[in-house]
C-alpha positions as CSV (number, residue, x, y, z in Angstrom):
1,X,-65.5,-57.7,29.3
2,X,-68.4,-59.1,31.4
3,X,-68.1,-59.6,35.1
4,X,-68.5,-63.4,34.8
5,X,-65.6,-63.5,32.3
6,X,-63.5,-61.4,34.7
7,X,-64.3,-63.9,37.6
8,X,-63.3,-66.9,35.5
9,X,-60.0,-65.2,34.4
10,X,-59.2,-64.3,38.0
11,X,-59.7,-67.9,39.1
12,X,-57.5,-69.1,36.2
13,X,-54.8,-66.5,37.0
14,X,-54.9,-67.4,40.7
15,X,-53.4,-70.8,39.8
16,X,-52.1,-70.1,36.2
17,X,-49.6,-73.0,36.2
18,X,-52.2,-75.6,37.3
19,X,-54.9,-77.3,35.3
20,X,-58.3,-76.8,36.9
21,X,-61.5,-78.7,35.9
22,X,-64.6,-76.8,34.8
23,X,-66.7,-77.4,37.9
24,X,-63.8,-76.3,40.2
25,X,-63.5,-73.1,38.2
26,X,-67.3,-72.6,38.3
27,X,-67.3,-73.1,42.1
28,X,-64.3,-70.9,42.8
29,X,-65.8,-68.1,40.5
30,X,-69.2,-68.4,42.2
31,X,-70.8,-69.1,38.8
32,X,-73.2,-71.7,37.5
33,X,-71.6,-74.3,35.1
34,X,-74.0,-73.0,32.4
35,X,-72.3,-69.7,32.6
36,X,-68.7,-70.9,33.2
37,X,-68.4,-73.4,30.4
38,X,-69.4,-71.1,27.5
39,X,-66.8,-68.6,28.8
40,X,-64.1,-71.3,28.9
41,X,-64.9,-72.5,25.4
42,X,-64.8,-68.9,24.1
43,X,-61.5,-68.3,25.8
44,X,-60.2,-71.5,24.3
45,X,-61.3,-70.4,20.8
46,X,-59.4,-67.1,21.4
47,X,-56.2,-69.0,22.3
48,X,-56.2,-67.9,25.9
49,X,-57.0,-71.3,27.4
50,X,-56.0,-74.9,26.5
51,X,-58.0,-77.9,27.7
52,X,-58.0,-81.6,27.8
53,X,-60.4,-84.4,28.9
54,X,-59.3,-86.6,31.8
55,X,-58.4,-90.1,30.6
56,X,-60.4,-92.2,33.0
57,X,-63.0,-95.0,32.8
58,X,-66.1,-93.5,34.3
59,X,-67.5,-96.9,35.2
60,X,-64.4,-97.6,37.3
61,X,-64.1,-94.2,38.9
62,X,-67.9,-93.9,39.3
63,X,-67.8,-90.3,38.0
64,X,-67.7,-88.6,34.6
65,X,-64.3,-87.6,33.1
66,X,-63.3,-84.0,34.0
67,X,-62.6,-81.3,31.5
68,X,-59.4,-79.6,32.6
69,X,-58.5,-76.0,31.6
70,X,-55.3,-73.9,31.9
71,X,-54.3,-70.5,30.7
72,X,-51.8,-70.5,27.8
73,X,-48.9,-68.1,28.0
74,X,-50.7,-65.8,25.6
75,X,-53.8,-66.1,27.8
76,X,-52.1,-65.3,31.0
77,X,-50.6,-62.1,29.6
78,X,-53.8,-61.1,27.8
79,X,-55.9,-61.9,30.9
80,X,-53.7,-59.7,33.2
81,X,-53.9,-56.8,30.7
82,X,-57.7,-57.2,30.2
83,X,-58.3,-57.3,33.9
84,X,-56.1,-54.3,34.5
85,X,-58.2,-52.4,31.9
86,X,-61.5,-53.6,33.5
87,X,-60.3,-52.6,37.0
88,X,-59.2,-49.1,35.7
89,X,-62.7,-48.6,34.1
90,X,-64.4,-49.7,37.3
91,X,-62.3,-47.2,39.3
92,X,-63.2,-44.4,36.9
93,X,-66.9,-45.3,37.1
94,X,-66.7,-45.3,40.9
95,X,-64.9,-41.9,40.9
96,X,-67.5,-40.4,38.5
97,X,-70.3,-41.8,40.6
98,X,-68.9,-40.2,43.8
99,X,-68.6,-36.8,42.1
100,X,-72.4,-36.9,41.4
101,X,-73.5,-37.7,44.9
102,X,-74.7,-34.6,46.8
103,X,-72.9,-34.0,50.0
104,X,-69.7,-35.8,49.1
105,X,-66.3,-34.1,48.8
106,X,-66.1,-34.6,45.1
107,X,-69.5,-33.1,44.3
108,X,-69.5,-30.8,41.3
109,X,-70.9,-27.3,41.9
């Protein structure tokens, strides 16, 4: 799982009961919209995310309609599991890297 996907999932999990619009997710994840939206669309295709367009008149509100996203129940469970696996892999990589650094406690002889 890519780091950007992990960041999007963490943002969605942070407020899993709430709908969040795409630009809000991008801002909170620290990603560009061109990175965030393809991730959201892929997660929707996988059944992890549901979405809807805001029902507004852009001429009246003077802004475009927002595309809202929220984790599905399946998505929330799958996201937690996927992030746990990704975190475990990152810890293992960090541990292996520390073992290879000369002068550290975990250096292999």
